[in-house]
TORLUMMAR-729939 format. One record per residue: x, y, z of N, C-alpha, C in turn. Coordinates in steps of 0.2 Angstrom, whole numbers, always signed. Layout:
BEGIN
R     n.x     n.y     n.z    ca.x    ca.y    ca.z     c.x     c.y     c.z
R       X       Y       Z       X       Y       Z       X       Y       Z
...
END
This chain:
BEGIN
R     n.x     n.y     n.z    ca.x    ca.y    ca.z     c.x     c.y     c.z
R      +4      -6      +0      +0      +0      +0      +4      +6      +0
R      +3     +11      -4      +7     +17      -5      +4     +22      +0
R      +8     +25      +4      +6     +30      +9      +6     +37      +6
R      +3     +41     +10      +3     +48      +7     +10     +51      +7
R     +14     +50     +12     +21     +53     +12     +25     +50      +6
R     +24     +44      +4     +27     +42      -2     +25     +45      -8
R     +18     +46      -9     +16     +50     -15     +18     +57     -15
R     +19     +60      -9     +21     +67      -9     +29     +68      -7
R     +32     +62      -8     +39     +62      -6     +44     +68      -9
R     +43     +69     -15     +47     +74     -18     +46     +81     -15
R     +40     +83     -13     +39     +89     -10     +40     +89      -2
R     +38     +84      +1     +39     +83      +8     +46     +81     +10
R     +51     +85     +10     +58     +84     +11     +60     +88     +17
R     +65     +85     +20     +69     +88     +26     +72     +94     +23
R     +74     +99     +28     +77    +105     +26     +84    +104     +23
R     +87     +99     +25     +94     +98     +22     +94     +96     +15
R     +89     +92     +13     +88     +90      +6     +87     +96      +2
R     +82    +101      +4     +81    +107      +0     +87    +111      +0
R     +91    +111      +5     +97    +115      +5    +102    +112      -1
R    +103    +106      -1    +108    +103      -6    +105    +104     -13
R     +98    +102     -14     +95    +103     -20     +95    +110     -23
R     +94    +115     -18     +95    +122     -21    +102    +124     -23
R    +107    +121     -19    +114    +122     -21    +115    +119     -28
R    +112    +113     -29    +113    +110     -35    +111    +114     -41
R    +105    +117     -40    +102    +122     -46    +108    +127     -47
R    +111    +130     -42    +116    +135     -44    +122    +132     -47
R    +124    +126     -44    +130    +123     -47    +129    +122     -55
R    +123    +119     -57    +122    +117     -64    +121    +124     -68
R    +119    +129     -65    +119    +135     -68    +125    +138     -71
R    +131    +136     -68    +137    +138     -70    +139    +135     -76
R    +136    +130     -79    +138    +127     -85    +137    +132     -91
R    +131    +135     -91    +129    +139     -96    +129    +147     -95
R    +131    +148     -89    +131    +155     -86    +134    +160     -90
R    +140    +158     -93    +145    +163     -97    +143    +163    -104
R    +138    +159    -106    +136    +159    -113    +134    +165    -116
R    +129    +169    -113    +127    +175    -115    +132    +181    -115
R    +137    +180    -111    +141    +186    -110    +148    +185    -113
R    +149    +180    -118    +155    +179    -121    +156    +184    -126
R    +152    +187    -130    +153    +193    -134    +155    +199    -130
R    +152    +200    -124    +153    +206    -120    +160    +205    -117
R    +162    +199    -115    +169    +199    -112    +174    +200    -118
R    +173    +197    -124    +177    +198    -129    +178    +206    -131
R    +172    +210    -131    +173    +217    -132    +176    +221    -127
R    +174    +219    -120    +176    +224    -115    +183    +222    -113
R    +186    +216    -114    +193    +214    -112    +197    +214    -118
R    +195    +215    -124    +199    +215    -130    +201    +208    -131
R    +197    +203    -130    +199    +196    -131    +196    +194    -138
R    +200    +189    -141    +197    +186    -147    +192    +180    -145
R    +188    +178    -150    +183    +173    -149    +186    +167    -146
R    +192    +165    -148    +195    +159    -146    +197    +160    -139
R    +200    +165    -137    +202    +167    -130    +196    +166    -125
R    +190    +169    -127    +184    +169    -123    +181    +162    -122
R    +182    +158    -128    +180    +151    -127    +184    +147    -122
R    +190    +149    -121    +194    +145    -116    +191    +146    -109
R    +186    +150    -108    +182    +150    -102    +179    +144    -101
R    +176    +141    -106    +173    +134    -106    +179    +129    -105
R    +184    +130    -109    +189    +124    -109    +192    +124    -102
R    +194    +129     -99    +198    +128     -92    +193    +125     -87
R    +187    +127     -87    +181    +125     -83    +180    +117     -83
R    +179    +115     -90    +178    +108     -91    +184    +104     -90
R    +190    +106     -92    +196    +102     -91    +197    +101     -84
R    +197    +106     -80    +198    +104     -73    +193    +100     -70
R    +186    +102     -72    +181     +98     -69    +182     +90     -71
R    +184     +89     -77    +185     +82     -79    +191     +79     -75
R    +196     +82     -75    +202     +79     -71    +200     +78     -64
R    +197     +83     -61    +195     +82     -54    +190     +76     -53
R    +186     +75     -58    +182     +69     -57    +185     +62     -55
R    +192     +62     -57    +196     +56     -56    +197     +55     -48
R    +197     +61     -45    +199     +60     -38    +193     +62     -33
R    +187     +64     -35    +182     +66     -31    +180     +60     -26
R    +179     +54     -29    +177     +49     -25    +182     +47     -20
R    +188     +47     -22    +194     +46     -17    +193     +51     -11
R    +192     +57     -13    +192     +63      -8    +186     +62      -3
R    +180     +61      -6    +174     +61      -2    +173     +54      +2
R    +177     +49      +0    +177     +43      +4    +181     +43     +10
R    +185     +49     +10    +190     +50     +16    +188     +55     +21
R    +185     +61     +18    +183     +66     +22    +176     +67     +23
R    +172     +63     +20    +164     +63     +20    +161     +68     +15
R    +155     +67     +14    +151     +70      +9    +150     +78     +11
R    +149     +79     +18    +147     +86     +20    +153     +90     +19
R    +159     +88     +21    +165     +92     +20    +167     +93     +13
R    +166     +88      +9    +167     +88      +1    +162     +93      -2
R    +156     +93      +0    +151     +98      -2    +153    +105      -1
R    +155    +106      +6    +157    +113      +8    +164    +115      +5
R    +168    +111      +4    +175    +113      +0    +173    +115      -7
R    +169    +111     -10    +167    +113     -17    +163    +119     -17
R    +158    +121     -13    +155    +127     -13    +159    +133     -11
R    +164    +132      -7    +168    +137      -5    +173    +139     -11
R    +175    +134     -14    +180    +136     -20    +176    +139     -25
R    +170    +137     -27    +166    +141     -32    +165    +148     -30
R    +163    +149     -23    +162    +156     -21    +168    +161     -22
R    +174    +158     -20    +180    +161     -20    +182    +163     -28
R    +182    +158     -32    +184    +159     -39    +179    +163     -43
R    +172    +162     -42    +168    +166     -45    +168    +173     -44
R    +170    +175     -37    +171    +182     -35    +177    +184     -38
R    +183    +180     -38    +189    +182     -41    +188    +184     -49
R    +184    +180     -52    +183    +181     -59    +180    +187     -61
R    +175    +189     -56    +171    +195     -57    +175    +201     -56
R    +181    +201     -52    +185    +206     -51    +191    +207     -56
R    +192    +202     -60    +197    +201     -65    +197    +207     -70
R    +203    +209     -72    +204    +214     -77    +206    +212     -84
R    +208    +206     -85    +209    +203     -91    +207    +196     -92
R    +206    +194     -99    +203    +188    -100    +207    +182     -98
R    +214    +182     -98    +218    +177     -95    +217    +175     -88
R    +216    +180     -84    +214    +179     -77    +208    +176     -76
R    +203    +178     -80    +196    +175     -79    +196    +168     -81
R    +200    +166     -86    +201    +159     -88    +204    +155     -83
R    +209    +158     -79    +212    +154     -74    +207    +153     -68
R    +203    +158     -66    +199    +158     -61    +193    +153     -62
R    +191    +153     -69    +186    +148     -71    +188    +141     -70
R    +195    +140     -70    +198    +133     -69    +197    +131     -62
R    +198    +136     -57    +197    +135     -50    +189    +133     -49
R    +185    +137     -52    +178    +136     -52    +176    +129     -54
R    +179    +126     -59    +178    +119     -61    +180    +114     -56
R    +185    +115     -52    +187    +111     -47    +182    +111     -41
R    +179    +116     -39    +174    +117     -34    +168    +113     -37
R    +166    +114     -43    +160    +111     -46    +161    +104     -46
R    +166    +101     -48    +167     +94     -48    +166     +91     -41
R    +169     +94     -36    +169     +91     -29    +161     +92     -27
R    +158     +97     -29    +151     +98     -26    +146     +93     -30
R    +146     +93     -36    +141     +89     -40    +142     +82     -40
R    +148     +80     -39    +149     +72     -38    +147     +69     -32
R    +146     +74     -27    +144     +71     -20    +136     +73     -19
R    +133     +78     -22    +127     +80     -20    +121     +75     -20
R    +121     +71     -26    +115     +67     -26    +115     +61     -21
R    +121     +59     -19    +121     +54     -14    +119     +56      -7
R    +121     +63      -6    +118     +66      +0    +111     +67      +0
R    +108     +69      -6    +101     +69      -6     +97     +63      -5
R    +100     +57      -8     +97     +51      -7     +97     +49      +0
R    +103     +50      +3    +103     +48     +10     +99     +51     +15
R     +96     +57     +13     +92     +61     +18     +85     +62     +16
R     +83     +60      +9     +77     +61      +7     +71     +57     +10
R     +65     +59     +10     +59     +55     +11     +56     +53      +5
R     +52     +47      +6     +48     +45      +0     +52     +40      -5
R     +58     +38      -3     +61     +33      -7     +66     +36     -11
R     +71     +32     -14     +76     +35     -18     +73     +38     -25
R     +68     +35     -27     +65     +37     -34     +63     +45     -33
R     +60     +47     -27     +58     +54     -26     +65     +58     -26
R     +70     +55     -23     +76     +59     -23     +79     +60     -29
R     +79     +55     -34     +82     +56     -40     +78     +61     -45
R     +71     +61     -44     +67     +65     -48     +69     +73     -45
R     +70     +73     -39     +71     +80     -36     +78     +82     -39
R     +83     +78     -39     +89     +80     -42     +89     +81     -49
R     +86     +77     -53     +85     +79     -60     +81     +85     -61
R     +76     +87     -57     +73     +93     -58     +78     +99     -56
R     +82     +98     -51     +87    +103     -50     +92    +104     -56
R     +94     +98     -59     +98     +99     -64     +95    +102     -70
R     +89    +101     -72     +85    +104     -77     +85    +111     -76
R     +83    +113     -70     +81    +120     -69     +88    +124     -69
R     +93    +121     -67    +100    +125     -67    +102    +126     -74
R    +102    +120     -78    +104    +121     -85    +100    +126     -89
R     +93    +126     -87     +89    +131     -91     +90    +138     -89
R     +90    +139     -82     +91    +146     -79     +97    +149     -80
R    +103    +145     -80    +110    +148     -80    +110    +153     -86
R    +109    +151     -92    +110    +156     -98    +105    +162     -97
R     +99    +161     -94     +94    +166     -94     +97    +171     -89
R     +99    +169     -83    +102    +173     -78    +108    +177     -81
R    +112    +173     -84    +118    +176     -87    +116    +182     -92
R    +111    +181     -96    +109    +186    -100    +106    +192     -97
R    +102    +191     -92     +99    +197     -88    +104    +201     -85
R    +108    +197     -81    +114    +201     -77    +119    +203     -82
R    +120    +200     -87    +126    +202     -92    +124    +208     -96
R    +117    +209     -96    +115    +215     -99    +117    +222     -96
R    +119    +221     -89    +121    +226     -85    +129    +227     -86
R    +132    +221     -84    +139    +221     -85    +141    +213     -86
R    +146    +211     -89    +148    +204     -89    +151    +202     -83
R    +152    +206     -78    +154    +204     -71    +149    +202     -67
R    +143    +205     -68    +137    +203     -64    +135    +196     -63
R    +135    +192     -68    +134    +185     -67    +138    +181     -62
R    +145    +183     -63    +150    +180     -58    +148    +182     -51
R    +147    +189     -50    +145    +191     -43    +139    +188     -41
R    +134    +187     -45    +128    +184     -43    +129    +176     -41
R    +133    +173     -45    +134    +166     -43    +138    +165     -36
R    +143    +170     -35    +146    +170     -29    +142    +171     -23
R    +137    +176     -24    +132    +177     -18    +128    +171     -17
R    +125    +168     -23    +120    +163     -22    +124    +156     -19
R    +130    +155     -21    +133    +149     -18    +135    +151     -11
R    +137    +157      -9    +138    +158      -2    +132    +157      +2
R    +126    +158      +0    +120    +156      +3    +119    +149      +4
R    +121    +145      -2    +121    +138      -1    +126    +135      +4
R    +131    +138      +4    +137    +136      +9    +134    +137     +16
R    +131    +142     +17    +128    +144     +24    +123    +139     +26
R    +118    +137     +21    +113    +133     +22    +115    +126     +23
R    +120    +123     +20    +122    +117     +21    +126    +116     +27
R    +130    +121     +29    +133    +122     +35    +128    +121     +41
R    +123    +124     +41    +118    +124     +46    +113    +118     +46
R    +111    +116     +40    +106    +111     +40    +108    +104     +39
R    +114    +103     +36    +117     +96     +35    +121     +93     +41
R    +119     +87     +43    +122     +84     +49    +130     +82     +47
R    +134     +82     +52    +141     +80     +51    +141     +73     +49
R    +146     +71     +45    +147     +64     +43    +149     +59     +48
R    +147     +53     +48    +149     +48     +53    +155     +45     +50
R    +161     +47     +53    +167     +46     +50    +169     +38     +50
R    +166     +35     +55    +167     +27     +56    +164     +23     +50
R    +159     +26     +47    +155     +23     +41    +159     +24     +34
R    +164     +28     +34    +167     +29     +28    +171     +23     +25
R    +171     +22     +19    +175     +16     +16    +179     +19     +10
R    +186     +20     +12    +190     +24      +7    +190     +20      +0
R    +190     +24      -5    +191     +22     -12    +198     +23     -14
R    +201     +18     -18    +208     +18     -21    +208     +24     -26
R    +214     +27     -26    +215     +33     -30    +215     +30     -38
R    +218     +24     -38    +219     +22     -45    +212     +19     -48
R    +207     +18     -44    +201     +15     -46    +198     +17     -53
R    +197     +24     -54    +194     +26     -60    +199     +25     -66
R    +205     +25     -65    +210     +24     -71    +210     +17     -73
R    +209     +12     -68    +209      +5     -70    +202      +4     -73
R    +197      +7     -71    +190      +6     -74    +190      +7     -81
R    +194     +11     -84    +194     +13     -91    +197      +7     -95
R    +200      +2     -92    +202      -4     -96    +197      -8     -97
R    +191      -8     -94    +185     -12     -96    +183     -10    -103
R    +182     -15    -107    +180     -14    -114    +173     -10    -115
R    +168     -12    -111    +162      -8    -112    +163      -1    -110
R    +166      +0    -104    +167      +7    -102    +171     +11    -107
R    +176      +8    -110    +180     +11    -115    +176     +13    -121
R    +172      +9    -123    +168     +11    -129    +163     +17    -127
R    +160     +17    -121    +155     +22    -119    +159     +29    -118
R    +165     +28    -115    +169     +34    -114    +171     +37    -120
R    +173     +33    -125    +176     +36    -132    +170     +39    -136
R    +164     +36    -136    +158     +38    -139    +156     +45    -136
R    +157     +45    -129    +155     +51    -126    +159     +57    -127
R    +166     +56    -128    +171     +61    -129    +169     +64    -136
R    +168     +60    -141    +166     +64    -148    +159     +67    -148
R    +154     +64    -144    +148     +67    -143    +148     +73    -140
R    +152     +74    -135    +153     +80    -131    +156     +86    -135
R    +159     +84    -140    +162     +89    -145    +156     +93    -148
R    +151     +89    -151    +145     +91    -153    +141     +95    -148
R    +140     +93    -142    +137     +96    -137    +139    +103    -136
R    +146    +104    -135    +149    +110    -133    +150    +115    -139
R    +150    +112    -145    +150    +117    -151    +143    +120    -151
R    +138    +117    -150    +131    +119    -150    +131    +125    -145
R    +133    +123    -139    +132    +127    -133    +137    +133    -133
R    +143    +132    -134    +148    +137    -133    +150    +141    -139
R    +149    +138    -145    +151    +142    -151    +146    +146    -154
R    +139    +144    -153    +134    +147    -156    +132    +154    -154
R    +134    +157    -148    +133    +164    -147    +137    +169    -152
R    +142    +167    -155    +145    +171    -160    +142    +172    -166
R    +140    +166    -170    +136    +167    -176    +129    +170    -175
R    +126    +169    -169    +119    +171    -168    +119    +179    -168
R    +124    +182    -165    +125    +189    -166    +120    +193    -161
R    +117    +190    -156    +112    +193    -152    +115    +196    -146
R    +111    +201    -143    +114    +204    -136    +113    +199    -131
R    +115    +201    -125    +115    +196    -119    +108    +193    -117
R    +103    +197    -118     +96    +195    -116     +94    +190    -121
R     +95    +192    -128     +93    +187    -133     +97    +181    -133
R    +103    +181    -131    +107    +174    -130    +104    +171    -124
R    +103    +174    -119    +100    +171    -113     +94    +168    -114
R     +89    +171    -118     +83    +168    -119     +83    +162    -124
R     +88    +162    -129     +89    +157    -133     +91    +150    -130
R     +96    +151    -125     +99    +146    -122     +95    +144    -116
R     +90    +148    -114     +85    +146    -109     +81    +141    -112
R     +79    +142    -118     +75    +137    -122     +79    +131    -124
R     +85    +131    -125     +89    +125    -126     +89    +121    -120
R     +91    +124    -114     +91    +121    -108     +85    +118    -106
R     +79    +121    -107     +73    +119    -105     +71    +113    -109
R     +73    +113    -116     +72    +107    -120     +76    +101    -118
R     +82    +102    -116     +86     +97    -113     +83     +94    -107
R     +81     +98    -103     +78     +96     -96     +72     +91     -97
R     +67     +94    -102     +61     +90    -103     +63     +83    -106
R     +67     +82    -111     +68     +76    -114     +72     +71    -109
R     +77     +75    -105     +81     +71    -101     +76     +67     -95
R     +71     +71     -93     +67     +68     -87     +61     +64     -89
R     +58     +66     -95     +52     +63     -97     +53     +59    -104
R     +56     +61    -109     +56     +58    -115     +61     +52    -115
R     +67     +53    -112     +72     +47    -112     +69     +41    -109
R     +66     +41    -103     +63     +35    -100     +58     +32    -104
R     +54     +36    -108     +49     +33    -112     +52     +29    -118
R     +58     +32    -121     +61     +28    -126     +64     +22    -124
R     +68     +22    -118     +71     +16    -116     +67     +11    -113
R     +60     +13    -112     +55      +8    -110     +53      +4    -116
R     +54      +7    -122     +51      +3    -128     +57      +0    -132
R     +63      +3    -132     +68      +1    -136     +75      +0    -132
R     +79      -4    -135     +86      -5    -131     +89      +1    -131
R     +93      +2    -125     +97      +8    -124    +102      +9    -130
R    +105      +4    -132    +110      +5    -138    +107      +7    -144
R    +100      +5    -145     +97      +7    -151     +95     +14    -151
R     +93     +16    -145     +92     +24    -144     +98     +28    -146
R    +104     +25    -143    +110     +29    -144    +112     +29    -152
R    +112     +24    -155    +114     +24    -162    +109     +27    -167
R    +103     +28    -164     +97     +31    -168     +97     +39    -167
R     +98     +41    -161     +98     +48    -160    +104     +52    -161
R    +110     +48    -161    +116     +52    -162    +116     +54    -169
R    +114     +50    -175    +114     +53    -181    +109     +59    -182
R    +104     +59    -178     +99     +65    -178    +102     +71    -176
R    +106     +70    -171    +110     +76    -168    +115     +79    -173
R    +118     +74    -177    +123     +76    -182    +119     +80    -188
R    +113     +77    -190    +109     +81    -195    +107     +88    -192
R    +106     +88    -186    +104     +95    -183    +110    +100    -183
R    +116     +97    -182    +122    +101    -182    +123    +103    -190
R    +122     +99    -194    +123    +101    -201    +118    +106    -203
R    +112    +105    -201    +107    +110    -202    +109    +117    -199
R    +112    +117    -193    +114    +123    -190    +119    +127    -195
R    +124    +123    -198    +129    +126    -202    +126    +128    -208
R    +121    +125    -211    +118    +127    -217    +114    +134    -216
R    +111    +135    -210    +106    +141    -209    +110    +146    -205
R    +116    +146    -204    +120    +150    -200    +119    +157    -201
R    +117    +159    -207    +116    +166    -208    +109    +169    -206
R    +105    +164    -204     +98    +166    -202     +97    +165    -195
R     +97    +170    -191     +97    +170    -184     +91    +166    -181
R     +85    +167    -184     +79    +163    -182     +80    +156    -183
R     +82    +154    -189     +83    +147    -191     +88    +144    -186
R     +94    +147    -185     +99    +145    -180     +96    +144    -173
R     +92    +148    -171     +89    +147    -164     +85    +141    -164
R     +81    +139    -169     +77    +133    -170     +82    +127    -169
R     +87    +127    -173     +92    +122    -173     +95    +121    -166
R     +96    +126    -163     +99    +125    -156     +94    +122    -151
R     +88    +124    -151     +83    +121    -147     +81    +114    -149
R     +81    +112    -155     +80    +105    -157     +86    +101    -155
R     +92    +104    -155     +98    +101    -152     +97     +99    -145
R     +94    +104    -141     +93    +103    -134     +89     +97    -133
R     +84     +96    -137     +79     +90    -136     +83     +84    -137
R     +87     +83    -142     +91     +77    -143     +96     +76    -138
R    +100     +82    -136    +105     +81    -131    +102     +78    -124
R     +96     +80    -122     +93     +78    -116     +92     +70    -116
R     +90     +67    -122     +89     +60    -123     +96     +57    -122
R    +101     +59    -126    +108     +56    -126    +111     +56    -119
R    +111     +62    -116    +114     +63    -109    +111     +57    -104
R    +105     +56    -104    +102     +52     -99    +103     +44    -101
R    +103     +43    -108    +104     +36    -110    +111     +34    -109
R    +116     +38    -111    +123     +37    -110    +124     +35    -103
R    +121     +39     -98    +123     +38     -91    +120     +32     -89
R    +114     +30     -91    +111     +23     -89    +115     +18     -92
R    +118     +18     -98    +122     +13    -101    +128     +12     -96
R    +131     +18     -94    +137     +17     -90    +135     +13     -83
R    +129     +14     -81    +127     +11     -75    +127      +3     -76
R    +125      +1     -81    +124      -6     -83    +130     -10     -86
R    +135      -6     -88    +140      -9     -93    +145     -14     -89
R    +146     -13     -83    +151     -17     -80    +149     -19     -73
R    +154     -23     -70    +153     -25     -63    +157     -20     -58
R    +160     -15     -61    +163     -11     -56    +158      -7     -52
R    +161      -4     -46    +156      +1     -43    +154      +6     -47
R    +148      +8     -47    +145     +12     -52    +148     +20     -51
R    +149     +22     -45    +152     +28     -44    +159     +29     -47
R    +163     +23     -47    +169     +23     -50    +169     +23     -57
R    +165     +19     -60    +164     +19     -67    +162     +26     -70
R    +157     +29     -67    +154     +35     -69    +159     +41     -69
R    +164     +40     -63    +169     +45     -63    +174     +45     -69
R    +176     +39     -70    +180     +38     -76    +177     +40     -82
R    +171     +38     -84    +168     +40     -90    +167     +47     -90
R    +165     +51     -85    +164     +58     -85    +170     +62     -86
R    +176     +59     -84    +182     +62     -85    +184     +63     -92
R    +183     +57     -95    +185     +56    -102    +180     +61    -107
R    +174     +61    -105    +169     +64    -110    +170     +72    -109
R    +172     +74    -103    +173     +81    -102    +179     +84    -106
R    +184     +79    -108    +190     +81    -112    +187     +84    -119
R    +182     +80    -121    +179     +82    -128    +176     +89    -127
R    +172     +90    -121    +169     +97    -120    +174    +102    -119
R    +180    +101    -116    +185    +106    -115    +188    +108    -122
R    +189    +103    -127    +193    +104    -133    +188    +108    -138
R    +181    +107    -138    +177    +109    -143    +176    +117    -144
R    +176    +121    -138    +174    +128    -140    +180    +131    -143
R    +187    +131    -141    +192    +134    -145    +193    +131    -152
R    +192    +124    -152    +192    +121    -159    +187    +124    -164
R    +181    +126    -161    +176    +128    -166    +178    +135    -168
R    +180    +140    -164    +182    +146    -166    +188    +146    -171
R    +193    +142    -170    +199    +141    -174    +197    +139    -181
R    +192    +134    -181    +190    +132    -188    +186    +137    -191
R    +182    +141    -188    +178    +147    -191    +183    +152    -194
R    +188    +153    -190    +193    +158    -192    +197    +156    -198
R    +198    +149    -198    +203    +147    -204    +199    +145    -210
R    +192    +144    -210    +188    +142    -215    +182    +147    -216
R    +176    +144    -214    +170    +149    -214    +167    +147    -208
R    +162    +151    -205    +159    +150    -198    +155    +144    -198
R    +152    +141    -203    +149    +135    -203    +153    +129    -202
R    +159    +129    -203    +164    +124    -203    +164    +120    -196
R    +163    +124    -191    +163    +122    -184    +157    +117    -183
R    +151    +119    -186    +145    +114    -185    +146    +108    -189
R    +149    +108    -195    +150    +103    -199    +155     +98    -196
R    +161    +100    -193    +165     +96    -190    +162     +93    -184
R    +158     +97    -180    +155     +94    -174    +150     +88    -176
R    +147     +89    -182    +142     +84    -185    +146     +77    -186
R    +152     +78    -189    +156     +72    -191    +158     +69    -184
R    +160     +73    -179    +162     +70    -173    +156     +66    -170
R    +150     +69    -170    +144     +65    -167    +143     +59    -171
R    +144     +59    -178    +143     +53    -182    +148     +48    -180
R    +155     +50    -178    +160     +45    -176    +158     +42    -169
R    +154     +46    -165    +152     +43    -159    +147     +37    -160
R    +143     +38    -165    +138     +33    -167    +141     +27    -170
R    +146     +28    -174    +150     +22    -177    +153     +18    -171
R    +156     +22    -166    +159     +19    -160    +154     +14    -157
R    +148     +17    -156    +143     +13    -152    +141      +7    -156
R    +141      +7    -163    +139      +2    -167    +144      -3    -167
R    +150      -1    -168    +156      -6    -168    +157      -9    -161
R    +155      -6    -156    +156      -8    -149    +150     -12    -146
R    +145     -13    -151    +139     -17    -148    +140     -23    -145
R    +145     -28    -147    +147     -34    -143    +149     -33    -136
R    +152     -27    -135    +154     -26    -128    +149     -23    -124
R    +143     -20    -127    +138     -17    -124    +132     -21    -123
R    +132     -28    -124    +126     -32    -123    +123     -31    -116
R    +127     -30    -111    +125     -30    -104    +120     -24    -103
R    +121     -18    -106    +118     -12    -105    +110     -12    -107
R    +108     -17    -111    +101     -18    -113     +97     -22    -108
R    +101     -25    -103     +97     -30     -98     +99     -28     -91
R     +94     -30     -87     +96     -29     -80     +95     -22     -77
R     +95     -21     -71     +95     -14     -67     +98     -15     -61
R    +100      -9     -59    +104      -8     -52    +100      -6     -47
R    +102      -8     -40     +98      -6     -35     +98      +2     -35
R     +92      +5     -32     +91     +12     -33     +97     +16     -30
R    +100     +15     -25    +105     +19     -22    +111     +19     -26
R    +113     +13     -29    +118     +13     -34    +117     +17     -40
R    +111     +16     -43    +109     +20     -48    +109     +28     -47
R    +107     +30     -41    +107     +37     -39    +114     +39     -39
R    +119     +36     -37    +126     +38     -36    +129     +39     -43
R    +127     +34     -48    +129     +35     -55    +127     +40     -58
R    +120     +42     -58    +117     +47     -61    +120     +54     -59
R    +122     +54     -52    +125     +60     -49    +131     +62     -53
R    +136     +57     -54    +142     +58     -57    +141     +59     -65
R    +137     +55     -67    +136     +55     -75    +133     +62     -77
R    +128     +64     -73    +125     +71     -75    +130     +77     -74
R    +135     +76     -70    +140     +81     -69    +143     +84     -75
END
């Protein structure tokens, strides 16, 4: 029999759960926050498009590398301390970025921001699951809702504040994260140090030797090139102001959130996960080709970006589910290793896109991104024998939750 508390579990949560979930929203906002202010930063600081794209590269590169050690860290000092260190780093580096006087310094501080984000988001969901009412399913829905809100609101907030000055989004993030830091300090209980089980530092590196995980990580690396060309390069050919860019990528993030939470589960309930992957990846490649073909039409390019968000939401969720099922390894370790590799693609994509645009024509970046996504589809098809396991079976809810937390990071 289902109780009332179980039905309303997602809304009837302890204060500490809402504190962590609220901080999650702000943390995920950081992914797209700088998108609408890239042209403004380039103009005000006298930076080239490639230099401004390094704001994404430094953030994603350090986030990816840090993912290799976050499970080692949290398993020794506890989730609460890891969360607070992550939040504290974001506050310090976001504030420092806002006060910077040249683009090189902002790039450096975004790297520190990435370290804080990795420590926070890799630990947040496990904390929510451990404290939530109504079962793990409610906790996962709450976390996914926070992810979707953050991804959608980040560009919108960046656009609104960026219309004042490019520094304002950084100041805003520092202030919001400081509030999150205080909330978690007050509301989240201290960890039981006796219950901690240390993870080996080499575990994520050894995980990549598994054939199934290697296939998924390789596919995700090339897929992420398409993801971040669409997200990070598009503000330049769009030619919109900060508010216009904010609204565009709000639509992109909202589309991604909708398909991630609702459409992807419907597809995987009817089709094999691997079938969804090799079917949707070519659709994303076609969307990127379309973006290149209509690059001179702002309205058409906006449509291509939002359609891309719909496809990206499906792929993000299904790739993460595949990682959960692919191996006998601890899922948090497998997901850390996978996420680290895929972030390398995200780190390389933004400056690669602007360099291609400068060397050839602006549409070249989209065409190369489409080829990269097609390569990801080929890797999935060639690797199907190693991926048989991802289409059968399911993990215990707590294990699944931990994997989603790292995979969505």
